[in-house]
OpenMM code with the backbone's topology and positions (N, CA, C; nanometers):
from openmm import Vec3, app, unit

residues = "MET ALA LEU ALA SER PRO VAL PHE GLY ARG CYS ALA MET ARG ILE ILE ILE VAL ASP PRO GLU PRO THR GLN LEU GLU SER PHE SER ARG GLY LEU SER LEU HIS GLY HIS ASP CYS LEU GLY TYR SER GLU PRO ASP GLY ALA ALA ARG ALA LEU GLY GLY ALA ALA VAL GLU PRO VAL ASP LEU VAL LEU ILE ASP LEU SER LYS LEU TRP PRO GLU LEU LEU SER PHE VAL VAL GLU VAL LEU SER ASP HIS PRO GLU VAL PRO LEU VAL ALA ILE GLY GLY LEU THR PRO THR PRO GLU LEU GLU ARG LEU ARG ASP LEU GLY VAL PRO VAL MET HIS LYS PRO PHE GLY PRO ASP GLU LEU ASP GLN ARG LEU ARG ALA ALA VAL ALA ARG HIS PRO MET ARG ARG ALA SER".split()
positions = [
    Vec3(0.1012, -0.1157, -0.0067),
    Vec3(0.0123, 0.0318, 0.0068),
    Vec3(0.1029, 0.0763, 0.0004),
    Vec3(0.0941, 0.2415, -0.0958),
    Vec3(0.1384, 0.3091, -0.1026),
    Vec3(0.1419, 0.4076, -0.0277),
    Vec3(0.2265, 0.4782, 0.0150),
    Vec3(0.1945, 0.6572, 0.1557),
    Vec3(0.2429, 0.7450, 0.1059),
    Vec3(0.2264, 0.8666, 0.1410),
    Vec3(0.2166, 0.9517, 0.0719),
    Vec3(0.4345, 0.9503, 0.1484),
    Vec3(0.4616, 1.0357, 0.0823),
    Vec3(0.6153, 1.0671, 0.0921),
    Vec3(0.6436, 1.1996, 0.1836),
    Vec3(0.6803, 1.1756, 0.2637),
    Vec3(0.7045, 1.3518, 0.3247),
    Vec3(0.8532, 1.4485, 0.2640),
    Vec3(0.9203, 1.3615, 0.1698),
    Vec3(1.0113, 1.3952, 0.0927),
    Vec3(0.9598, 1.4644, -0.0070),
    Vec3(0.8809, 1.4178, -0.0961),
    Vec3(0.8317, 1.4363, -0.1953),
    Vec3(0.7127, 1.5160, -0.2328),
    Vec3(0.6175, 1.4808, -0.1382),
    Vec3(0.4681, 1.4297, -0.1454),
    Vec3(0.4108, 1.3811, -0.2067),
    Vec3(0.4946, 1.2844, -0.2999),
    Vec3(0.3996, 1.1766, -0.3781),
    Vec3(0.3704, 1.0820, -0.3252),
    Vec3(0.3794, 0.9382, -0.3529),
    Vec3(0.3476, 0.7921, -0.3113),
    Vec3(0.4780, 0.7800, -0.2328),
    Vec3(0.4738, 0.7452, -0.1534),
    Vec3(0.5543, 0.6250, -0.1339),
    Vec3(0.5626, 0.4703, -0.1867),
    Vec3(0.6090, 0.3371, -0.1865),
    Vec3(0.6654, 0.1929, -0.1877),
    Vec3(0.7564, 0.1554, -0.1283),
    Vec3(0.6388, 0.0178, -0.0689),
    Vec3(0.6708, -0.0705, 0.0042),
    Vec3(0.7843, -0.1708, -0.0544),
    Vec3(0.9161, -0.1977, -0.0836),
    Vec3(0.9813, -0.2977, -0.1829),
    Vec3(1.0087, -0.3702, -0.1161),
    Vec3(1.0451, -0.4928, -0.2174),
    Vec3(1.0843, -0.5900, -0.1819),
    Vec3(1.2029, -0.5971, -0.2497),
    Vec3(1.2945, -0.5747, -0.2843),
    Vec3(1.4088, -0.6345, -0.3184),
    Vec3(1.5115, -0.8030, -0.3102),
    Vec3(1.5118, -0.8662, -0.3944),
    Vec3(1.6443, -0.9201, -0.3675),
    Vec3(1.7048, -0.9597, -0.4135),
    Vec3(1.8232, -0.9264, -0.3880),
    Vec3(2.0017, -0.9592, -0.4958),
    Vec3(2.0769, -0.9825, -0.4339),
    Vec3(2.1429, -1.1115, -0.4671),
    Vec3(2.2866, -1.2455, -0.3564),
    Vec3(2.4309, -1.1866, -0.3072),
    Vec3(2.3754, -1.0120, -0.3756),
    Vec3(2.5473, -0.9483, -0.3309),
    Vec3(2.4755, -0.8185, -0.2792),
    Vec3(2.4748, -0.8281, -0.1522),
    Vec3(2.4965, -0.7257, -0.0438),
    Vec3(2.4903, -0.5899, -0.0449),
    Vec3(2.6415, -0.5454, -0.1291),
    Vec3(2.7056, -0.4096, -0.1539),
    Vec3(2.5556, -0.3601, -0.2330),
    Vec3(2.5395, -0.4433, -0.3248),
    Vec3(2.4181, -0.4071, -0.4313),
    Vec3(2.2764, -0.3887, -0.3993),
    Vec3(2.2334, -0.4808, -0.2984),
    Vec3(2.1501, -0.4708, -0.1735),
    Vec3(2.1595, -0.3448, -0.1047),
    Vec3(2.2324, -0.3270, -0.0245),
    Vec3(2.2660, -0.2059, -0.0299),
    Vec3(2.2341, -0.0536, -0.0376),
    Vec3(2.3075, -0.0699, -0.2097),
    Vec3(2.2597, 0.1012, -0.2566),
    Vec3(2.1392, 0.0562, -0.3082),
    Vec3(2.0785, -0.0484, -0.4136),
    Vec3(1.9797, -0.0465, -0.4030),
    Vec3(1.8434, -0.0085, -0.3285),
    Vec3(1.8745, -0.0394, -0.1930),
    Vec3(1.7869, 0.0058, -0.1142),
    Vec3(1.8012, 0.2167, -0.0298),
    Vec3(1.9615, 0.1503, -0.0484),
    Vec3(1.9556, 0.3175, -0.0276),
    Vec3(1.8999, 0.4405, -0.1298),
    Vec3(1.9107, 0.3689, -0.2989),
    Vec3(1.9000, 0.5446, -0.3771),
    Vec3(1.7501, 0.4920, -0.3411),
    Vec3(1.6353, 0.3907, -0.3220),
    Vec3(1.5413, 0.3910, -0.3307),
    Vec3(1.4299, 0.4631, -0.1571),
    Vec3(1.5473, 0.4631, -0.0264),
    Vec3(1.5236, 0.5561, 0.0663),
    Vec3(1.4639, 0.6657, -0.0148),
    Vec3(1.6594, 0.7173, -0.0139),
    Vec3(1.6137, 0.8500, -0.0522),
    Vec3(1.5408, 0.9492, -0.1143),
    Vec3(1.3622, 0.8293, -0.1570),
    Vec3(1.2451, 0.8532, -0.2988),
    Vec3(1.1535, 0.8537, -0.1631),
    Vec3(1.2221, 0.7721, -0.0543),
    Vec3(1.1261, 0.7814, 0.0353),
    Vec3(1.0471, 0.6631, 0.0855),
    Vec3(1.0961, 0.4914, -0.0228),
    Vec3(1.0608, 0.4010, -0.0202),
    Vec3(1.0219, 0.3763, 0.0627),
    Vec3(1.0136, 0.2972, 0.1642),
    Vec3(0.9562, 0.1319, 0.2249),
    Vec3(1.0673, -0.0026, 0.2030),
    Vec3(1.2412, -0.0131, 0.2022),
    Vec3(1.3024, -0.1067, 0.0930),
    Vec3(1.2436, -0.2298, 0.2485),
    Vec3(1.3276, -0.3587, 0.2495),
    Vec3(1.3081, -0.4185, 0.2037),
    Vec3(1.3710, -0.5536, 0.1573),
    Vec3(1.5169, -0.5668, 0.1971),
    Vec3(1.6340, -0.6995, 0.0815),
    Vec3(1.6361, -0.7840, 0.2302),
    Vec3(1.6633, -0.8453, 0.0833),
    Vec3(1.6656, -1.0131, 0.0603),
    Vec3(1.8054, -1.1094, -0.0200),
    Vec3(1.9098, -1.1716, 0.0631),
    Vec3(1.9786, -1.1688, -0.0291),
    Vec3(1.8892, -1.3245, -0.0547),
    Vec3(1.8707, -1.3614, -0.0244),
    Vec3(1.7959, -1.5474, -0.1088),
    Vec3(1.5905, -1.4393, -0.0882),
    Vec3(1.5664, -1.6269, -0.1680),
    Vec3(1.4581, -1.5757, -0.2312),
    Vec3(1.3568, -1.6318, -0.1063),
    Vec3(1.3854, -1.7261, -0.0320),
    Vec3(1.3145, -1.8038, 0.0719),
    Vec3(1.2277, -1.6256, 0.1681),
    Vec3(1.3703, -1.5348, 0.2255),
    Vec3(1.3377, -1.4269, 0.2830),
    Vec3(1.2130, -1.3764, 0.1770),
    Vec3(1.2411, -1.3463, 0.1059),
    Vec3(1.0852, -1.3051, 0.0208),
    Vec3(0.9687, -1.3508, 0.0061),
    Vec3(1.0033, -1.4254, -0.0086),
    Vec3(0.8885, -1.5443, -0.0592),
    Vec3(0.7940, -1.5425, 0.0947),
    Vec3(0.8633, -1.4805, 0.1584),
    Vec3(0.8245, -1.5399, 0.3133),
    Vec3(0.7452, -1.3222, 0.3697),
    Vec3(0.8479, -1.2757, 0.3487),
    Vec3(0.7668, -1.1487, 0.3624),
    Vec3(0.6507, -1.1085, 0.3193),
    Vec3(0.6516, -1.2286, 0.1551),
    Vec3(0.5454, -1.1414, 0.0030),
    Vec3(0.3981, -1.2730, 0.1200),
    Vec3(0.4404, -1.3589, 0.1836),
    Vec3(0.3570, -1.4138, 0.2225),
    Vec3(0.2491, -1.3973, 0.3570),
    Vec3(0.3744, -1.2960, 0.3887),
    Vec3(0.2337, -1.1987, 0.5345),
    Vec3(0.2049, -1.0627, 0.4722),
    Vec3(0.1912, -1.0389, 0.3669),
    Vec3(0.1591, -0.9709, 0.2425),
    Vec3(0.0459, -0.9023, 0.2815),
    Vec3(-0.0301, -0.9253, 0.3202),
    Vec3(-0.1943, -0.9078, 0.3822),
    Vec3(-0.2322, -0.8631, 0.5435),
    Vec3(-0.0696, -0.8583, 0.6382),
    Vec3(-0.0261, -0.7622, 0.7021),
    Vec3(0.0519, -0.6481, 0.6815),
    Vec3(0.0885, -0.6478, 0.5769),
    Vec3(0.2203, -0.5422, 0.5512),
    Vec3(0.2687, -0.5900, 0.4101),
    Vec3(0.1069, -0.5207, 0.2742),
    Vec3(0.1348, -0.5400, 0.1397),
    Vec3(0.2814, -0.4860, 0.1244),
    Vec3(0.2526, -0.5270, 0.0025),
    Vec3(0.3954, -0.4934, -0.0985),
    Vec3(0.3861, -0.4105, -0.1957),
    Vec3(0.3609, -0.2826, -0.2281),
    Vec3(0.3548, -0.1883, -0.3927),
    Vec3(0.4643, -0.3343, -0.4623),
    Vec3(0.6100, -0.3829, -0.5052),
    Vec3(0.6618, -0.4731, -0.6148),
    Vec3(0.7915, -0.4616, -0.4878),
    Vec3(0.7709, -0.6075, -0.6849),
    Vec3(0.9411, -0.6596, -0.6131),
    Vec3(1.0167, -0.6076, -0.7401),
    Vec3(1.1406, -0.5840, -0.6527),
    Vec3(1.2775, -0.5929, -0.7112),
    Vec3(1.3568, -0.6399, -0.7459),
    Vec3(1.4001, -0.7721, -0.7970),
    Vec3(1.5145, -0.8552, -0.8475),
    Vec3(1.6124, -0.8337, -0.9110),
    Vec3(1.7291, -0.8776, -0.9227),
    Vec3(1.8475, -0.8307, -0.9231),
    Vec3(1.9335, -0.9704, -1.0455),
    Vec3(1.8764, -0.9850, -1.1633),
    Vec3(1.8993, -1.1149, -1.2058),
    Vec3(2.0864, -1.0998, -1.2566),
    Vec3(2.1785, -1.0169, -1.1573),
    Vec3(2.2916, -1.0023, -1.2974),
    Vec3(2.3436, -1.1591, -1.2553),
    Vec3(2.3874, -1.1375, -1.1820),
    Vec3(2.4855, -1.3141, -1.1280),
    Vec3(2.3104, -1.4180, -1.0969),
    Vec3(2.2444, -1.4972, -1.2440),
    Vec3(2.1586, -1.5991, -1.3118),
    Vec3(2.2580, -1.7106, -1.1048),
    Vec3(2.0637, -1.7146, -1.0366),
    Vec3(2.0838, -1.8467, -1.0072),
    Vec3(1.9624, -1.8981, -0.9830),
    Vec3(1.9121, -2.0069, -1.0308),
    Vec3(1.7740, -2.0767, -1.0568),
    Vec3(1.7321, -2.0702, -0.9422),
    Vec3(1.7508, -2.0938, -0.7721),
    Vec3(1.6445, -2.0505, -0.7130),
    Vec3(1.5185, -1.9127, -0.7557),
    Vec3(1.6309, -1.7851, -0.7934),
    Vec3(1.5832, -1.6748, -0.8662),
    Vec3(1.4825, -1.7051, -0.9162),
    Vec3(1.5112, -1.7740, -1.0525),
    Vec3(1.3875, -1.7803, -1.1672),
    Vec3(1.2915, -1.8546, -1.1138),
    Vec3(1.3142, -2.0034, -1.0207),
    Vec3(1.1871, -2.0568, -0.9805),
    Vec3(1.1327, -1.9080, -0.8590),
    Vec3(1.1484, -1.8954, -0.8004),
    Vec3(1.1061, -1.7662, -0.7449),
    Vec3(0.9918, -1.6478, -0.8010),
    Vec3(1.0602, -1.5951, -0.9083),
    Vec3(0.9697, -1.5254, -0.9429),
    Vec3(0.8311, -1.5888, -1.0408),
    Vec3(0.8784, -1.6659, -1.0844),
    Vec3(0.7485, -1.7746, -1.1149),
    Vec3(0.5987, -1.8007, -1.0239),
    Vec3(0.7137, -1.8124, -0.9795),
    Vec3(0.6524, -1.8402, -0.8555),
    Vec3(0.5455, -1.7178, -0.7740),
    Vec3(0.6502, -1.6085, -0.7166),
    Vec3(0.5043, -1.4505, -0.6954),
    Vec3(0.4448, -1.4194, -0.8661),
    Vec3(0.4815, -1.4578, -0.9443),
    Vec3(0.3418, -1.4415, -1.1079),
    Vec3(0.2514, -1.5410, -1.0594),
    Vec3(0.2952, -1.6488, -0.9985),
    Vec3(0.0864, -1.7853, -0.9681),
    Vec3(0.0379, -1.7304, -0.8237),
    Vec3(0.1688, -1.7143, -0.7280),
    Vec3(0.1367, -1.6747, -0.6077),
    Vec3(0.0409, -1.5672, -0.5627),
    Vec3(0.1212, -1.4493, -0.6683),
    Vec3(0.1011, -1.3129, -0.6402),
    Vec3(0.1084, -1.2832, -0.7239),
    Vec3(0.0103, -1.2370, -0.8382),
    Vec3(-0.0669, -1.1938, -0.9434),
    Vec3(-0.0135, -0.9733, -0.9388),
    Vec3(-0.1295, -0.9644, -0.8136),
    Vec3(-0.1342, -0.7981, -0.7666),
    Vec3(-0.0190, -0.7370, -0.7187),
    Vec3(0.1383, -0.8309, -0.7956),
    Vec3(0.2112, -0.7450, -0.6956),
    Vec3(0.3052, -0.7286, -0.8600),
    Vec3(0.3715, -0.6265, -0.8786),
    Vec3(0.4389, -0.6015, -0.9824),
    Vec3(0.5733, -0.6807, -0.9650),
    Vec3(0.6523, -0.7175, -1.0282),
    Vec3(0.7425, -0.7568, -1.0610),
    Vec3(0.8887, -0.6917, -1.1983),
    Vec3(1.0009, -0.6074, -1.1231),
    Vec3(1.1045, -0.5162, -1.2468),
    Vec3(1.2147, -0.6253, -1.1831),
    Vec3(1.3127, -0.6812, -1.2763),
    Vec3(1.3715, -0.7274, -1.2648),
    Vec3(1.4977, -0.6568, -1.3156),
    Vec3(1.6452, -0.6700, -1.2968),
    Vec3(1.7605, -0.6015, -1.3400),
    Vec3(1.8817, -0.6794, -1.3775),
    Vec3(1.9162, -0.6930, -1.4976),
    Vec3(2.0223, -0.7460, -1.5042),
    Vec3(2.1019, -0.7075, -1.5810),
    Vec3(2.1839, -0.7234, -1.6312),
    Vec3(2.3613, -0.6953, -1.6525),
    Vec3(2.3827, -0.6131, -1.7737),
    Vec3(2.5238, -0.5706, -1.8143),
    Vec3(2.4565, -0.5136, -2.0080),
    Vec3(2.4318, -0.5704, -2.1077),
    Vec3(2.4373, -0.7096, -2.0690),
    Vec3(2.4681, -0.7930, -2.2169),
    Vec3(2.3280, -0.8844, -2.1545),
    Vec3(2.2336, -0.9359, -2.2169),
    Vec3(2.0910, -0.9773, -2.2277),
    Vec3(2.1508, -1.0941, -2.2200),
    Vec3(2.0345, -1.1929, -2.1564),
    Vec3(2.0404, -1.3124, -2.1360),
    Vec3(1.9016, -1.4326, -2.1987),
    Vec3(1.8604, -1.5005, -2.2492),
    Vec3(1.8093, -1.5778, -2.2171),
    Vec3(1.7134, -1.6415, -2.1853),
    Vec3(1.7952, -1.6181, -2.0456),
    Vec3(1.6306, -1.5239, -1.8445),
    Vec3(1.5726, -1.4374, -1.9080),
    Vec3(1.6561, -1.4010, -1.8745),
    Vec3(1.5765, -1.1902, -1.9199),
    Vec3(1.4921, -1.2347, -2.0124),
    Vec3(1.5335, -1.2688, -2.0949),
    Vec3(1.4224, -1.2459, -2.2661),
    Vec3(1.2442, -1.3043, -2.2242),
    Vec3(1.3352, -1.4547, -2.1116),
    Vec3(1.1949, -1.5519, -2.0230),
    Vec3(1.1203, -1.4283, -2.0041),
    Vec3(1.1902, -1.3840, -1.8802),
    Vec3(1.1399, -1.3038, -1.8625),
    Vec3(1.0350, -1.1767, -1.8626),
    Vec3(1.1245, -1.0903, -1.9789),
    Vec3(1.0004, -1.0189, -2.1058),
    Vec3(0.8899, -1.1790, -2.1339),
    Vec3(0.9247, -1.2394, -2.1570),
    Vec3(0.8226, -1.2928, -2.2995),
    Vec3(0.6740, -1.3335, -2.1427),
    Vec3(0.7157, -1.3445, -1.9778),
    Vec3(0.6072, -1.3494, -1.9161),
    Vec3(0.5694, -1.2232, -1.8344),
    Vec3(0.6159, -1.1173, -1.9461),
    Vec3(0.5520, -0.9458, -1.9095),
    Vec3(0.6241, -0.9213, -1.7736),
    Vec3(0.7095, -0.8933, -1.7788),
    Vec3(0.8644, -0.8998, -1.6237),
    Vec3(0.9018, -0.7377, -1.7595),
    Vec3(0.9253, -0.6110, -1.7062),
    Vec3(1.0320, -0.5792, -1.7503),
    Vec3(1.1355, -0.5436, -1.6783),
    Vec3(1.2173, -0.5616, -1.7626),
    Vec3(1.3999, -0.5227, -1.7227),
    Vec3(1.4891, -0.4683, -1.7520),
    Vec3(1.5218, -0.3532, -1.6613),
    Vec3(1.6086, -0.3026, -1.7282),
    Vec3(1.7507, -0.3366, -1.6249),
    Vec3(1.8039, -0.2986, -1.7847),
    Vec3(1.9858, -0.3004, -1.7371),
    Vec3(2.0118, -0.2219, -1.7060),
    Vec3(2.1935, -0.3108, -1.6405),
    Vec3(2.2725, -0.1998, -1.6351),
    Vec3(2.3515, -0.0881, -1.6449),
    Vec3(2.4227, 0.0176, -1.6241),
    Vec3(2.4019, 0.0951, -1.5096),
    Vec3(2.2806, 0.1936, -1.4961),
    Vec3(2.1716, 0.2429, -1.4143),
    Vec3(2.1189, 0.3143, -1.3648),
    Vec3(2.1521, 0.4151, -1.2253),
    Vec3(2.0513, 0.5361, -1.2874),
    Vec3(2.1167, 0.6316, -1.0956),
    Vec3(1.9613, 0.5458, -1.0361),
    Vec3(1.9613, 0.6176, -0.9584),
    Vec3(1.8775, 0.5931, -0.8446),
    Vec3(1.6604, 0.6718, -0.8724),
    Vec3(1.7859, 0.8371, -0.9454),
    Vec3(1.5694, 0.8516, -0.9615),
    Vec3(1.5614, 0.7447, -1.1387),
    Vec3(1.6418, 0.6748, -1.2058),
    Vec3(1.5487, 0.6807, -1.2982),
    Vec3(1.5054, 0.5671, -1.2719),
    Vec3(1.5486, 0.4107, -1.1650),
    Vec3(1.4977, 0.3519, -1.0624),
    Vec3(1.3564, 0.3349, -1.0375),
    Vec3(1.3733, 0.4816, -0.9356),
    Vec3(1.2347, 0.4906, -0.9522),
    Vec3(1.1148, 0.5009, -0.9975),
    Vec3(1.2200, 0.6243, -1.1384),
    Vec3(1.1050, 0.5985, -1.2502),
    Vec3(1.0624, 0.4929, -1.2772),
    Vec3(1.1043, 0.3635, -1.3306),
    Vec3(1.1000, 0.2880, -1.3648),
    Vec3(1.0335, 0.1879, -1.2598),
    Vec3(0.9862, 0.2025, -1.1913),
    Vec3(0.9750, 0.0924, -1.0725),
    Vec3(0.8564, 0.1716, -1.0397),
    Vec3(0.8402, 0.3424, -1.0316),
    Vec3(0.6853, 0.3625, -1.0134),
    Vec3(0.5639, 0.4008, -1.1870),
    Vec3(0.7131, 0.3130, -1.2735),
    Vec3(0.5420, 0.3623, -1.4396),
    Vec3(0.5593, 0.2037, -1.4712),
    Vec3(0.5811, 0.0761, -1.3507),
    Vec3(0.6149, -0.0523, -1.3032),
    Vec3(0.4076, -0.0665, -1.2578),
    Vec3(0.4481, 0.0245, -1.1304),
    Vec3(0.2854, -0.0604, -1.0677),
    Vec3(0.2141, 0.0957, -1.1398),
    Vec3(0.2010, 0.1144, -1.1898),
    Vec3(0.1209, 0.2831, -1.2186),
    Vec3(0.0027, 0.1027, -1.3779),
    Vec3(0.1565, 0.1282, -1.4159),
    Vec3(0.0907, 0.0309, -1.5622),
    Vec3(0.0468, -0.1545, -1.4905),
    Vec3(0.0782, -0.1713, -1.3898),
    Vec3(0.0750, -0.3045, -1.3553),
    Vec3(-0.1436, -0.3251, -1.3602),
    Vec3(-0.1170, -0.4885, -1.4837),
    Vec3(-0.3306, -0.4775, -1.4747),
    Vec3(-0.3478, -0.4711, -1.3130),
    Vec3(-0.3159, -0.5924, -1.1948),
    Vec3(-0.3718, -0.6245, -1.1619),
    Vec3(-0.3495, -0.5269, -0.9814),
    Vec3(-0.3118, -0.4112, -1.0174),
    Vec3(-0.3192, -0.3044, -0.9329),
    Vec3(-0.3579, -0.3119, -0.7802),
    Vec3(-0.2745, -0.2589, -0.6965),
    Vec3(-0.4278, -0.2764, -0.5944),
    Vec3(-0.4638, -0.0587, -0.6025),
    Vec3(-0.5816, -0.0707, -0.5498),
    Vec3(-0.6005, 0.1499, -0.5223),
    Vec3(-0.4876, 0.1946, -0.4462),
    Vec3(-0.4539, 0.2682, -0.4588),
    Vec3(-0.4415, 0.3023, -0.3026),
    Vec3(-0.4852, 0.4662, -0.2042),
] * unit.nanometer
topology = app.Topology()
chain = topology.addChain("A")
for resn in residues:
    res = topology.addResidue(resn, chain)
    for name in ("N", "CA", "C"):
        topology.addAtom(name, app.Element.getBySymbol(name[0]), res)
């Protein structure tokens, strides 16, 4: 559920971030927090799945996943989110080089961003993904 951001006067989102690299996870969280978002970071998909399971209590607006370092559990997590939580939009982040896995996500309707990008562009792209999501909740 989006909340009014005191920083920008826009709605802040509750975002789950999944990235196996602690430095990247911290960087994404810090950049999005500058835009007033509440970020929950997980280095493994299991923790993120538990957080989504509790989303009835604490609604989640978006899941951001970094596929720069591909790992099978993360792809399984994406499929799980798409089937079990269709109301929550996903955005994937990839490295500079497109991969077959990222193309498969695009085919499933998951927007993919390629590095590099800054916090402002990330914020804009995530807001756009939520706004365009066909099953988005009313704020």
